C-alpha positions in Angstrom: -150.3 -111.3 20.7 -151.5 -108.6 23.0 -151.7 -106.1 20.2 -153.8 -108.5 18.1 -156.2 -109.1 21.0 -156.7 -105.4 21.6 -157.3 -104.8 17.9 -159.9 -107.5 17.7 -161.7 -106.1 20.7 -161.6 -102.7 19.2 -163.1 -104.1 16.0 -165.9 -105.8 17.9 -166.8 -102.6 19.7 -166.8 -100.7 16.4 -169.3 -103.3 14.9 -171.4 -103.1 18.0 -171.7 -99.3 17.5 -172.8 -99.9 13.9 -175.3 -102.4 15.1 -176.6 -99.9 17.7 -177.0 -97.3 14.9 -179.1 -99.8 12.9 -181.3 -100.5 15.9 -181.6 -96.8 16.7 -182.6 -96.0 13.1 -185.2 -98.8 13.2 -186.9 -97.2 16.2 -186.3 -93.7 15.0 -188.2 -94.3 11.7 -191.3 -95.3 13.6 -191.0 -92.6 16.2 -190.4 -89.6 14.0 -193.0 -90.8 11.5 -195.7 -90.7 14.2 -194.8 -87.2 15.4 -194.2 -85.8 11.9 -197.6 -87.0 10.5 -199.5 -85.4 13.4 -197.9 -82.1 12.4 -198.5 -82.5 8.7 -201.9 -84.2 8.6 -204.2 -81.1 9.3 -202.6 -79.3 6.2 -203.0 -82.5 4.1 -206.7 -82.7 5.1 -207.3 -79.1 4.1 -205.8 -80.0 0.6 -207.3 -83.4 -0.2 -210.3 -83.6 2.2 -211.3 -86.6 4.3 -211.4 -85.1 7.8 -213.9 -87.8 8.8 -211.2 -90.4 8.2 -208.5 -88.7 10.2 -208.7 -91.3 13.0 -208.2 -94.1 10.5 -204.8 -92.7 9.6 -203.8 -93.9 13.0 -206.0 -96.9 13.3 -204.8 -98.5 10.0 -201.1 -97.7 10.8 -201.2 -99.0 14.4 -203.2 -102.2 13.4 -200.7 -103.0 10.6 -197.8 -102.3 12.9 -199.1 -104.5 15.7 -200.0 -107.4 13.4 -196.6 -107.4 11.6 -194.7 -106.9 14.8 -196.3 -110.2 15.9 -195.1 -111.8 12.7 -191.5 -110.6 13.3 -190.4 -114.0 14.7 -191.6 -115.7 11.5 -189.9 -113.1 9.3 -186.6 -113.4 11.1 -186.8 -117.2 10.8 -187.5 -117.0 7.1 -185.3 -114.1 6.1 -182.9 -113.5 8.9 -182.2 -110.2 10.6 -180.7 -108.6 7.4 -183.6 -109.7 5.1 -186.2 -108.7 7.7 -184.8 -105.2 8.1 -184.5 -104.7 4.4 -188.1 -105.9 3.8 -189.4 -103.6 6.6 -187.6 -100.6 5.3 -188.7 -101.2 1.7 -192.3 -101.6 2.6 -192.1 -98.4 4.8 -190.6 -96.4 1.9 -193.3 -97.7 -0.5 -196.0 -96.6 1.9 -194.4 -93.2 2.4 -194.2 -92.6 -1.4 -198.0 -93.5 -1.7 -198.8 -91.1 1.2 -196.8 -88.3 -0.4 -198.5 -88.7 -3.8 -202.0 -89.3 -2.4 -204.7 -87.4 -4.4 -207.4 -88.3 -1.8 -207.7 -89.7 1.7 -208.4 -93.3 0.7 -205.0 -93.4 -1.1 -203.3 -91.8 1.9 -204.8 -94.6 4.0 -203.4 -97.2 1.7 -200.0 -95.6 2.1 -200.4 -95.6 5.9 -201.1 -99.4 5.6 -197.7 -99.8 3.9 -196.0 -97.6 6.5 -197.6 -99.6 9.3 -196.5 -103.0 7.9 -192.9 -101.7 7.4 -192.8 -100.0 10.8 -194.0 -103.1 12.5 -191.4 -105.3 10.9 -188.7 -102.8 11.7 -189.7 -102.6 15.3 -189.8 -106.4 15.7 -186.5 -106.8 13.9 -184.9 -104.1 16.0 -185.9 -105.7 19.3 -184.9 -109.2 18.3 -181.7 -107.8 16.9 -180.8 -106.6 20.4 -181.0 -110.0 22.0 -179.3 -111.9 19.1 -176.4 -109.5 18.5 -175.5 -107.8 21.8 -174.3 -109.5 25.0 -176.8 -109.5 27.8 -174.8 -107.0 29.8 -175.3 -104.4 27.1 -179.1 -104.8 26.8 -180.0 -102.1 29.3 -177.8 -99.6 27.5 -179.3 -100.4 24.1 -182.9 -100.2 25.5 -182.0 -96.9 27.0 -180.8 -95.8 23.6 -184.2 -96.7 22.2 -185.9 -94.6 24.8 -183.6 -91.7 24.0 -184.4 -92.1 20.3 -188.1 -91.3 21.0 -187.0 -88.1 22.7 -184.9 -87.1 19.7 -187.8 -87.9 17.4 -190.2 -85.8 19.5 -187.8 -82.8 19.1 -187.0 -83.4 15.4 -190.4 -84.5 14.1 -192.4 -81.3 14.6 -189.5 -79.1 13.4 -189.1 -81.2 10.3 -192.8 -81.5 9.5 -193.7 -77.9 10.4 -190.8 -76.2 8.6 -191.2 -78.3 5.4 -194.9 -78.0 5.4 -194.7 -74.2 5.7 -191.9 -73.9 3.1 -192.4 -76.5 0.4 -195.7 -78.2 1.4 -197.0 -81.3 3.2 -196.1 -83.8 0.4 -192.3 -83.1 0.6 -192.6 -83.2 4.4 -194.0 -86.7 4.3 -191.4 -87.7 1.6 -188.6 -86.6 3.9 -189.2 -89.8 5.9 -187.5 -91.7 3.0 -184.1 -90.4 4.2 -183.7 -92.3 7.4 -185.1 -95.4 5.7 -182.6 -95.1 2.9 -179.8 -94.6 5.5 -181.0 -97.8 7.3 -180.9 -99.8 4.1 -177.3 -98.5 3.4 -176.1 -99.5 6.9 -177.8 -102.9 6.7 -176.3 -103.7 3.3 -172.8 -102.6 4.5 -172.8 -104.1 8.0 -174.8 -107.3 8.1 -173.7 -110.5 6.3 -176.0 -112.5 3.9 -175.2 -116.0 5.2 -177.8 -117.7 7.4 -180.7 -115.6 6.3 -183.1 -118.4 5.3 -183.1 -120.9 8.1 -186.7 -121.4 9.3 -189.5 -123.3 7.6 -192.3 -122.7 10.1 -195.7 -121.9 8.5 -196.8 -118.2 8.4 -199.5 -117.6 11.1 -201.8 -116.0 8.5 -205.1 -117.0 10.0 -204.3 -115.8 13.5 -202.9 -112.5 12.2 -205.9 -111.8 10.0 -208.3 -112.5 12.8 -206.2 -110.4 15.2 -206.4 -107.5 12.7 -210.2 -108.0 12.3 -210.7 -107.8 16.0 -208.7 -104.6 16.3 -210.5 -103.0 13.3 -213.9 -104.0 14.7 -213.1 -102.2 18.0 -211.7 -99.2 16.1 -214.7 -99.0 13.7 -217.3 -98.9 16.5 -217.3 -95.1 16.7 -218.1 -94.8 13.0 -221.5 -96.6 13.2 -224.7 -94.6 13.8 -226.4 -95.2 17.1 -225.2 -96.6 20.4 -226.5 -100.1 19.7 -224.4 -100.7 16.6 -221.4 -99.1 18.2 -221.7 -101.4 21.2 -222.2 -104.5 19.0 -219.0 -103.6 16.9 -216.9 -103.1 20.0 -218.2 -106.3 21.7 -217.6 -108.3 18.6 -214.1 -106.9 18.3 -213.3 -107.8 21.9 -214.7 -111.3 21.5 -212.6 -111.9 18.4 -209.5 -110.7 20.2 -210.3 -113.1 23.1 -210.6 -116.0 20.7 -207.3 -115.1 19.1 -205.6 -115.2 22.5 -207.2 -118.6 23.3 -206.2 -120.1 20.0 -202.7 -118.7 20.2 -202.2 -120.3 23.6 -202.8 -123.7 22.0 -200.6 -123.1 19.0 -197.2 -124.8 18.7 -195.6 -121.5 18.1 -197.6 -118.7 19.8 -197.3 -115.1 18.5 -198.5 -113.5 21.7 -197.2 -113.7 25.3 -198.9 -116.6 27.1 -199.9 -114.5 30.1 -200.8 -111.3 28.2 -204.4 -111.3 29.5 -203.7 -112.7 33.0 -204.3 -110.1 35.7 -202.5 -112.3 38.2 -199.1 -111.9 36.3 -196.8 -109.0 36.1 -196.8 -109.1 32.3 -200.6 -109.1 32.1 -201.0 -106.3 34.6 -198.3 -104.2 32.9 -199.9 -104.7 29.5 -203.4 -103.8 30.8 -202.1 -100.6 32.4 -200.2 -99.6 29.3 -203.3 -100.3 27.2 -205.5 -98.2 29.3 -203.1 -95.3 29.4 -202.7 -95.4 25.6 -206.5 -95.3 25.2 -206.6 -92.2 27.6 -204.0 -90.3 25.7 -204.6 -91.4 22.0 -207.2 -88.6 21.2 -204.5 -86.0 21.8 -202.1 -87.8 19.4 -204.8 -88.1 16.7 -206.7 -84.8 17.0 -204.5 -82.5 19.1 -202.7 -80.8 16.3 -205.9 -80.3 14.3 -207.7 -78.8 17.3 -204.8 -76.4 18.0 -204.6 -75.2 14.4 -208.4 -74.9 13.9 -209.3 -73.5 17.4 -206.2 -71.5 18.4 -204.8 -70.6 15.0 -201.5 -72.3 15.8 -199.0 -73.0 13.1 -198.2 -76.6 12.1 -194.8 -76.2 13.9 -196.3 -74.9 17.2 -199.1 -77.5 17.1 -196.7 -80.3 16.4 -194.5 -79.4 19.3 -197.4 -79.1 21.7 -198.5 -82.7 20.8 -194.8 -83.8 20.9 -194.6 -82.7 24.6 -196.3 -85.9 25.5 -193.3 -87.9 24.0 -190.8 -85.5 25.5 -192.4 -85.8 28.9 -192.5 -89.6 28.6 -188.8 -89.8 27.8 -187.6 -87.4 30.5 -189.8 -89.0 33.1 -188.8 -92.5 32.3 -185.1 -91.7 32.5 -185.6 -89.9 35.9 -187.9 -92.6 37.4 -185.6 -95.5 36.3 -182.8 -94.0 38.4 -184.9 -93.7 41.6 -184.2 -96.1 44.5 -186.1 -99.4 44.2 -188.2 -98.6 47.3 -189.9 -95.9 45.3 -191.1 -98.3 42.6 -194.6 -98.8 43.9 -195.2 -95.1 44.4 -194.0 -94.3 40.9 -196.3 -96.9 39.4 -199.3 -95.5 41.2 -198.3 -91.8 40.6 -197.9 -92.3 36.9 -201.6 -93.1 36.1 -202.8 -90.4 38.5 -200.7 -87.8 36.6 -202.2 -89.0 33.3 -205.7 -88.6 34.7 -204.9 -85.1 35.8 -203.4 -84.3 32.4 -206.5 -85.7 30.6 -208.9 -83.8 32.7 -207.0 -80.5 32.3 -206.5 -81.1 28.6 -210.2 -81.8 28.0 -210.8 -78.1 28.9 -207.7 -76.3 27.9 -207.0 -77.9 24.5 -210.4 -76.7 23.3 -210.8 -73.3 25.1 -207.2 -72.4 25.9 -205.0 -70.7 26.9 -202.5 -72.5 24.7 -199.8 -72.7 27.4 -202.3 -74.5 29.7 -203.1 -77.0 27.0 -199.4 -77.6 26.4 -198.9 -78.2 30.1 -201.7 -80.7 30.2 -200.2 -82.7 27.3 -196.8 -82.6 29.0 -198.4 -83.9 32.2 -199.9 -86.9 30.4 -196.4 -87.8 29.0 -194.8 -87.4 32.4 -197.3 -89.7 34.0 -196.9 -92.3 31.2 -193.1 -92.2 31.6 -193.3 -92.6 35.4 -195.1 -95.9 34.9 -192.9 -97.0 32.1 -189.7 -96.2 34.1 -190.8 -98.8 36.7 -192.6 -101.4 34.6 
C-alpha cells in the first residue's frame, strides 16, 4: 500500500513538472518574441521599408495581445485549457509565418496582429492554468518560474535574433519562433486530456473588446496626425472610449476587466496606474532603441539587441532581489523603483543618441532595475 501511494505521488509530481513546462513555454513565446523582434526589425526595415510604421509593429501586437488576454476567460470556458492553448499557439504560428514572408510593412503588420492574438491567448491560458492545475501552495513557485522565463528570454532573444540575422537573414530569424510554439503544441497534445473542453456557453464579449481595441488604437494613433490639435483630439477620444468601456464592463454580468482597475483608492488601481506610467516611460527604448543604436552608433544587431534586453534582465534580477527583502522595506522599494526609472530615462535620453554606448546600456539597465524594484513589491 505504501509503495502504491509513493508511486502515485511521484506520478503527480511528474505531471506537475510537465504542466510547469507548458506554462513556462506559454510565457517564453511571448517574452522571447518581443526581444527577438526588437533585434531583427531594423534589418527588416532596411529590406522592405516602412520605417514610419515601426511603432505600429508594437502597437498592433500589444493591442491584440491585451484584447485577447481579456477574452481568455471566455476562450477557456468554450474550449478548455487544452483547446485555448492550441488555438493560441496556432494563431501565433500563423502570424509568425506571415511576418517571415512579408514583402512589405503592411503585410508584416498583419502578421504582428496574428502574433498578438496568439500571444494574448497563450498568456491568458497560462495564468488561468496555474490556478486551475496547481495547488495554491505552489503558486508562488510557478509565478517565480514565469519571472525567470523573462530573464532567459532576454538572454536568448538577442543572441538568436542577432546571430540568425547576421548569418541567414531576418526572415529565418523570425521564423525560428515557430520552434517553441511547435514544442508547446506537442506537450499540450501529449499531456492534457480532451475531456471537459467545451463546457461554457456564455456569449463572446465582442462589442466590449472591439471598443476596447478602438480606444487603445485611438491613443496610439495620436502621434501620427499632423498638428497638435488633431493629436490631442485623438488621444482624448481614445481615453474617453476606454473610460466608457470600463463603465460598461462594470455593469456587465461577466466583466472582462478588474472592477477596481481605475480606482486610485484601491491597491489594484494604484498598482495598475503605476505600472502603466512606467511602461509609457520605457516603451520608446523597446520600440526604437535597437534602431537608434544601429543607425547612430553602428552597433550590430546582436549588440543592439542585448543593450535593449538589459531592461528585461535588470527587471528580472531586481524583482528577485527585492522580493526577498524584509517586509519593512516594501514602501522604500516601491518609491525607489520609479525614481530609478526616471534617472534611467533622463540618462538614456542623452546617451542613447550621443553615446558613449556603455552609458546608454547602463541607462537602459537602470530603467529595468527600477521597474523590477516596483514589481518585486507590488
